[in-house]
N, C-alpha and C positions, 0 to 999 in steps of 0.2 A: 344815577337815581337819588332821589330823597332819603336819606337816611333817619332814623331818631335810634337814640340808644337809650334804653331805659333808665331810669335814674338811679334804680336801685344798684346799677353797676358799679356805681362810684361810690357807694354809702359803705362799701367795705372790701378791703384791699383782694384781690386776684383776677385773673384772667388779664393779666398784665400783657401778655405778649400779642393776646390776638385783639385786644383793646386799642394797643398803639399800634397793631396795622393795620385797622381800622381808621385812625387818626391819620396814618400815614396816608391813605387813599383819600381822604378826604383833603389833605393839606395838597397832596398832586393833584386836584382837581376832579378826581375819576368821578366822585359822586359829591353829594351835599348835606353836610353834617346841620341836622334838624334838632336844636337846641335851644329850649328854653331860658328865656336870661336868669331865671330864677335858680336853675339846675346849673349854672356856667361855674358857679364860685364850688361847688360842690366837685364838679368836675375838674376843676383848676386845684384843688388839693389835691384830690385822686393822682393827676399828671404829677404834683411837685412829689409825693409819695413813693411813687411806683416807677419813674423814669429817669432818675438819676439827673443827670447833667443837660439831658434832652426835655425834663419835665417842664421848665420853665417855657418854652417854645410851644408847646403841646396845650401847656395853661391857656397862652396868649391867644391862641386859635382857637382854643374853645370859646374863649371872650369874644372873641371876633366873629366866631360863627354865630354867637346869642345873640349879636347887634345886626346882623345882618337876619337872622331870621326874625327880629323884632320889627327891622323896617319891612320886611315881606309879608307879614303879617297874615292874612287870611289868602290872599291873593294866589297862592299857588292851587295848582289844580289837580297833580300827583299826589295820592298817598303815600306816606312814607313806609319805607321796610323799618317797623318794630323791632329791636333787637333786645333781646332778654337773654338771661343769663342761660337758660334753656336752650334759646337757639343760635347762641353767639358764634358757637366751634361751624355749624353750616353757613351760617351767615358769610361768616368771614369767607368760609370756599367758595361760596356763590359769588361774593360782593368783589374779590381780587380778581375774579374772570373777565375777558371781553364777553360784551353782549353778542350775537348773533343774529343777522338778517341773511336768509335765505330767499336767494332771489333765481329767475330764470337763466339771466344773462349777466355775470357776474362786470361786464363792463359795461354794456351799454344800459343797464339797470343803476350801477353806479354811476356815471353822468347822469343821468334821469335825477335821483335823487340829490347828487350834490346840486344840482340846476334849482332845483324845487327849494332847498337850503339856503341857497344866495338868495332868491326873491323874496320867501317867506320867511325871513328872520331866524331861519335856521341854523346862527352860528354854534348854538350847541350841538346840534348834528353834523357838524363840520367839524368842529373840533374832537368829538368822538370817532370819525373816520378816520382823521390825520392821526391819530396817538393810537389808532386800532384799539381804542375800546369799545368799538362795535367793529366788528368783522363782517366783510359781506362773504356769504358761502354759495356757492354755484348749486343749485339744485340738481341738477344734470336730466331736467324735462320733467314734464307734469308725474309721469311713471316712477319717479326716484325721490322726488321730492318729500314724501312721506318717511323714507327711510332715513333720507338726511335730518328729516327734523327732531323724529324721535333720537336720533344717535345726539343730536347739539343739546337735547333736552336734559338726556340724562349725564350730561355733565355739571348739572344742576343739583342742590339735594333740596332746596327748600322754595328759595325765588328763581323760577323759570324764567329766562332773561333771553328769551327766545321769538324773533318774529317771522313772520315770511310776506313778501309780495309776489303776487301774482299778476298777470295779464287777463283779464275776463276772458276775452277770445270772443267776445259776443260778436254777432254778425246782424244783430237787429236789438233794441233797447228792451231791458227786461228780460231777456234772455236767462235760460240757469243754463250753466253750462257746466263742464267738466272740473273748472276750476272754483265753480260755488262746490263743487261735491267734495273735492278734495279739500277746499278751507274747512269746511266742514266737519271731516276725520280730524284734522291739525288742530281745530279747537279743542275738540274731546282730547287729543292728547296734552294742551297745554300751551298751546302756542298763542300766540297774538298774531294774526293775521289781516289782511287787507287786499282783497282782490279790488282789482280798478274797475271803477263804472264804465268806463270808454272801451273800445276794444282792447287796447294796449299803448303801451308808453307813447308810443311815437303820436298818437292821437292827440297829446298834451301839448305837442310842440305849434305853438303859435306858427301864423303867417309869415310874420317879423322874421321870423329864425329860417322858414322855408327860403327865403329872399338869398338866403347866403348858397343854396346849393348851387352845382352848377351841372350845364351851361345855365347863364343867367337869361339868356334868350327862350330856351325853350320853357324853360323853369316859369318864368313869366306867365308865359300861357297857361300852364297848370295853377298856379294860384290864383289867376282871375277864374278859372273855370272852378277852382275849388270854393272860390266865393261863393258860387251858384248854390251848392249844396245848403241845407240848411242845418242845425246845430245837433241835429241827431244824424241826418247822414253824413257829416264829417266825423260824427264821434263812430262810426263803426265801419268807415271806412280804411283800406287797406293803404296805410299812408306810405307804405315801403313800395308795394309791388302795384299798387291801384286796381285798377279789374283785369289785369295780368293779361291787357291786349286784348279781350274778348270785347263782342260787338254788343253782349248785354252783361248786369252784373248776374252775378250767382242767384237760382232760385233761393238760395238760404238766407239771402236777405231778405225773402218773402216780399211785399211793396214796397219796400221803404226807398228803393229808387226810381220806382215806376213813371214818376213825372219828370225823369231828367230828360233833356236830348240827347239825341243819338250824337251829338256833334262834343257833348259837355262829355260824357262817356269815354268817347275816342281820347279825347286832349289827356282826362285822367290816365288814360289805360295804364300807363308805366309806373304812374305814382313817383315816389320823391327820392327812392332808393335808402342806401342803408346808412348807418354814422348819424340819423335824426337826430338821436339823444346827445349824442358828442359836440355836434353844432349847437344844441340847447343849453348845453354846461358851456361852452366857449363865448357867449354869447351873455348867458346868466351871470358869469361871474365878475366883468365888468361892469355890472350894473344896466346893461341895455335892456333888460328884460323887469317888466314889474307885473305887480297882481293884477292888472287891469289887464295885459296881455293875455294873463289865464284866463281871466273872466272874459275873454270876448272868445271864447273856444266853445263856452256855453254856461247856462247858470248853474251853478254850484260847483263847478270846478275849483276854485279857491277854497272854499270850504274844504272839499274832499281832499286836498292835498295838504290842508293844515289837519286835516285831522290823521293824517298820513303821518306828519313830522310827531303830532301828540300819541300816537302808537309808539313811536321810537323813543319817546322820553321816559315812555314807559319800562324798559329795559336799559337803557343805557346810565 
């Protein structure tokens, strides 16, 4: 997170233990210190007076942070946490903790998130995951996610660093599902929430990745059939189980698939199986997947996924 220490904190000696703890979090790279170059000298003097032999390194870090801030200018989009003498105690408590992302499946959703971060310049999110500054929590199903969310929110006093990622479970465009009702409840509690626009994470797996599913000959026919679907039809198709071997799509889809040929429905009957997000991560990590691959799934997909990363930047 971006954190600004009020300049008045450095004008008089005091709070040295807590201020030092926060500066160490900046040094470790957990958070970014937002400091105006005009305040760097005052902060440096404070460090020299209060931190003993460690004061010089802390003062130098303050100077470097101010230079970085000057270069960043007004380009940063996330507002900083403003720390004052009145909020310092609670802010130290909150900012030294990991942020929490509650997901429906800790393993498949982690692969999805890591893949998106690899493709869409999310190195900061990848770093937060690798250092456990962002911890993924298993939500235990939609019926339990509210309890888990409330528990995690209670870990924080002032800055609620908790987010939730939910599949929409939509069977047709624009459908309001239980996930959307749950999201409204979680936002009321104080969490950040992203509900996927498409049915679930697997619907964001590009065809290029599906080609790695085995057996290749059968999967090749399924990919050819998948290409016959419109972007909306693909977006709400069950990528893992397909049409479950049924001769017709479920009536819960409305008329979304009414124009499909029976042969297309038959070929897509068994879907592409499990572990699709794991395959996505495997292909994305070495740079084999690009933003255009995501955009090929449908208009607005890249914008949505960038929004997901932006949400996480609000809490890490």
